[in-house]
N, C-alpha and C positions, 0 to 999 in steps of 0.2 A: 504494500500500500504506500510505503514511503517513496518508492521509485516512481510511482504514478504521480505523486505530488510534485516531485522534482522535475519530471518531464513536462508537466502542465505549466510550471512556473517559467520554464525556458522556451516554451512554444512561441510566444509573441516575439521574443528576441530572434529565434531561428527564422521565423517568418520574415522579420525585418531584414535579416542578412540575406535571405534567399531573394528577396525582392530588390534590394538596393546594393548588392555586392559590387557591381561594376562602378557605381557612383562612389561608394565608400573607398574603393581602391584608387580611383582617380583623385579623390580629395586627399587621401594620405600621400600619394606620390607627389602631387602638386605641392602639398605642404612641406614634404621633405626636401624637395628641390628648392623651394623658397627659403627654407631654413639654411640650406647649404650655401645659396647665393648670398644671403645676408651675413652668414658667418665669414665667408671669404672676403666680402666687402669690408667688414669690420677689421679683419686681420690685415688687409692691405692698406687700410687708411690709418692704422695706428702709427703713432710717431715712433721713429727708430731711436735706439739708444745711442746717443752721441758720444758716450764715454768709451766706446769700443776701440781697442787698439789691436791691430793685426799682429798675429804671431810671426809673420814672415818679415824678415829684415829686408830693407830696400836694396842693400848692396851698393855696388858702384857701377858706373857706366863708362865705357871706353870713349875716347875722344872721337874716333871715326863714326861711331853710332850717334853721338851727340851732334856732330856736323850734319849728318844725314837728316836728323830730326829738325834741325834749324832750317834746312833747305825747303822743308815742306811749307806749302802756303796755307793760310788760314781760310776759314769759310767765307769771310767778307771780301777776300781778294778774288779777282776774276781768274778763271781757270786758264792756264797757259794753252796756246794753240797746239793741236796735235800736228806733228810733222811726219809724213809718210817717208819711209826709207827710200833712198834713190835706187832706181833700177828694178823696183818691184812693181808688179801689175796686180790691181785688185780684181779678182775673178768675179766679183759680184757687180761690177760696174759695166755699163754697156758702151 
C-alpha cells in the first residue's frame, strides 16, 4: 500500500516531465551556456595583477641584432617601396 502512495505522489511530476522534457532540456542548456559566457566574460574583464615579475631573466642582446632592430620602421612611417630583383620575370604578369 505504501508503494501505491509513493507512485501516486510522483505521477503529476512524471506527467510534467513527459510533456515538457524537450522544453526543460532547452532551458537548462541555454542557461548553462549563458552561465559559461558570463563566467568567461567576468574572468577576462578582471584586472590583472600588476605586481607580477617574470621568472625569466632578460639576458643580453648582441650589437648586430640591436642594429637590425633599429633599422626597422615604425607603424607611423610609410612602408618602403618594394624593388623587384633585376633580370627576373614575374610569371603572373601579362
